[in-house]
C-alpha positions in Angstrom: 0.0 0.4 -0.1 1.5 3.0 -0.7 -1.3 5.6 -0.9 -0.8 7.8 2.3 -3.2 7.2 5.5 -2.6 10.7 7.0 -2.5 13.8 5.2 -1.4 17.2 6.3 -3.1 20.4 5.2 -2.2 24.0 6.3 -3.7 27.1 6.8 -1.4 29.6 8.1 -0.1 28.8 11.5 -3.1 25.8 11.9 -2.0 22.6 10.9 -4.5 19.5 10.0 -4.1 15.9 10.1 -6.3 13.9 8.3 -6.6 10.1 9.0 -8.3 8.2 6.2 -7.6 4.6 5.4 -10.9 4.4 3.5 -12.3 1.8 6.4 -12.2 2.2 9.9 -9.4 4.5 10.1 -7.0 1.8 12.2 -3.4 2.1 13.3 -1.6 0.0 11.6 1.8 0.3 11.5 1.9 2.5 8.4 -1.1 4.8 9.7 1.4 5.4 12.6 4.3 6.2 10.5 2.1 8.0 8.1 1.0 10.5 11.0 4.9 10.4 12.5 5.7 12.2 8.7 3.3 14.8 8.8 3.9 15.4 12.4 7.6 16.0 11.6 6.6 19.4 8.9 4.4 20.6 11.9 5.8 23.5 13.6 6.8 22.9 17.2 7.2 26.7 18.0 4.0 28.2 16.9 0.7 27.9 15.8 -1.6 24.7 16.7 -2.7 21.2 15.2 -6.0 19.4 14.9 -6.1 15.9 14.2 -9.1 14.3 12.5 -10.7 11.4 11.0 -13.2 10.6 8.0 -16.9 11.2 8.0 -17.9 9.1 10.3 -14.8 7.3 12.0 -12.0 8.9 14.0 -10.4 5.3 14.7 -11.6 2.1 15.6 -8.4 1.1 17.3 -5.0 -1.0 16.2 -5.4 -3.0 13.2 -7.1 -6.2 14.3 -6.2 -8.1 11.6 -3.1 -7.6 12.5 -3.2 -8.7 15.7 -5.6 -12.0 14.6 -2.3 -12.8 12.0 -0.6 -14.2 14.9 2.6 -12.6 13.8 4.5 -11.7 17.3 7.4 -9.1 15.3 4.2 -8.0 13.6 2.0 -7.2 16.7 4.9 -5.9 18.2 5.7 -3.5 15.7 2.6 -2.3 15.5 1.5 -1.3 19.0 5.4 -0.1 19.8 4.5 2.3 17.2 1.1 3.2 18.1 2.5 3.6 21.7 5.3 5.6 20.7 3.3 7.8 18.6 0.6 9.1 21.2 3.5 9.6 23.5 4.5 12.3 21.0 1.0 13.4 20.4 0.4 13.7 24.5 3.8 15.6 24.8 3.4 17.5 21.2 4.7 20.9 22.6 1.7 23.5 20.9 -2.1 23.2 21.3 -3.5 19.9 19.8 -7.6 19.7 19.1 -9.0 16.5 18.1 -12.0 17.1 15.9 -13.6 13.4 16.6 -15.6 12.8 13.1 -17.6 9.7 14.3 -16.6 6.5 16.2 -13.5 6.7 18.5 -12.6 2.9 19.8 -9.9 1.5 21.9 -6.9 3.6 20.2 -9.3 6.2 18.9 -10.5 6.9 22.6 -6.3 7.1 23.6 -5.3 9.2 20.7 -8.4 11.6 22.3 -6.7 11.4 26.0 -3.3 12.9 23.9 -5.2 16.0 22.8 -5.4 18.9 24.8 -8.8 19.9 23.4 -11.5 17.7 21.9 -14.7 18.6 20.1 -16.8 15.9 19.0 -20.2 15.9 16.8 -24.0 15.0 17.5 -25.2 11.4 16.4 -25.4 7.3 16.8 -21.4 7.4 17.4 -19.4 5.9 20.2 -16.4 6.4 22.6 -14.6 4.0 24.9 -12.2 1.3 25.6 -13.4 -1.6 24.8 -10.5 -4.0 25.7 -12.4 -5.8 28.8 -15.0 -7.0 26.0 -12.5 -8.3 24.1 -10.6 -10.4 26.4 -7.3 -7.6 25.9 -5.2 -6.3 28.4 -4.9 -2.5 28.6 -1.3 -2.2 28.3 0.6 0.6 30.7 1.5 2.9 28.3 -2.2 3.7 27.6 -3.8 2.7 30.7 -1.9 5.8 31.9 -3.4 8.2 29.5 -6.9 6.6 30.3 -6.2 6.9 33.9 -5.3 11.2 33.4 -7.9 12.0 31.5 -11.2 10.3 32.4 -13.1 11.8 34.8 -12.6 10.4 38.6 -16.4 9.2 38.9 -16.0 7.3 35.7 -12.5 5.5 35.9 -13.5 2.0 36.9 -16.5 2.4 34.3 -14.6 3.7 31.8 -11.8 1.0 32.0 -12.6 -2.2 34.2 -16.2 -1.7 33.1 -15.3 -1.3 29.1 -18.0 1.3 29.5 -19.2 2.8 25.9 -20.1 6.7 25.8 -22.1 8.5 22.9 -19.8 11.5 22.0 -22.3 13.3 24.1 -22.0 11.4 27.2 -18.1 11.4 26.8 -18.3 15.4 28.0 -19.2 13.7 31.7 -16.3 11.2 31.3 -13.7 13.4 30.3 -13.1 12.1 26.8 -14.8 14.6 25.1 -15.0 18.7 25.9 -17.3 19.8 23.5 -20.2 18.6 20.8 -21.5 20.5 17.9 -23.5 19.5 15.1 -21.6 17.1 12.6 -21.4 20.0 9.9 -19.8 22.4 12.2 -17.0 20.3 13.3 -14.1 21.6 10.9 -15.5 25.4 11.9 -15.2 24.8 15.2 -12.1 22.9 15.2 -10.2 26.1 13.3 -12.1 28.8 15.5 -10.5 27.0 18.9 -7.6 26.6 16.6 -7.1 30.3 15.9 -7.8 30.8 19.8 -4.8 28.0 21.0 -2.7 29.4 18.4 -2.4 32.4 20.5 -0.8 30.6 23.4 2.9 32.1 23.9 6.0 30.2 23.2 8.3 28.9 25.2 5.7 29.2 27.9 2.9 26.9 26.7 5.3 24.3 26.1 7.0 24.3 29.3 4.0 24.6 30.9 2.7 21.6 29.1 5.8 19.7 30.2 5.6 20.3 33.9 2.0 19.7 33.9 2.0 16.3 32.3 5.5 15.2 33.3 4.9 12.3 35.7 2.3 10.4 33.5 4.8 11.2 30.2 7.7 9.3 32.1 5.7 6.5 33.2 4.2 6.2 29.7 8.1 6.0 28.0 9.2 4.0 30.7 6.6 1.4 30.2 7.2 1.6 26.1 10.7 1.2 27.4 10.1 -1.9 29.3 7.7 -3.2 26.6 10.6 -2.9 24.1 12.9 -5.4 26.0 10.2 -7.9 25.2 11.5 -10.0 22.3 
């Protein structure tokens, strides 16, 4: 597959990464690599970043075909690449906005947890960490993310209860910050991005580093431990 699964668009100092694999926007190794290539072109000292998906689908998580294929090397490559990408987005030195264009399941939800401000849409779309219902363990790198972002009153429900939320209900759970009509999603994200782009440099990046420092260290330490497993 040579076509890009993630593309970058720029409008002044606002950068937008669009995820679109034509299906469920799964985090294959290639998807993570393509997003990383886009991030390489996003300014680190000015502006704001928006991450969005295709209509009706933000992301459905890791590529289940790779997991079900049983090739341990491919599974490790995919998951570690995905974890490192989330760590990079979580610690990105400029404001990051998620324009959640539809379902955000499993790693799609964890991606939302990495973003500074999350805008969702009205409709029959779901969010949630469904790993307990699919007999999968939530690895420490992404468990730390959801523990950090989800509302205290929803921690057990969202993690051990594998509760699935509508995007509107995701506000109470701490997974979404704002809900708009689907046709207003990108304009709302752009309006918020223009506001957040005014945040000073390096004050914003230094404060963000301090704010997330403890959790970010736990995430990166967990990734390093997983890299030791052959």
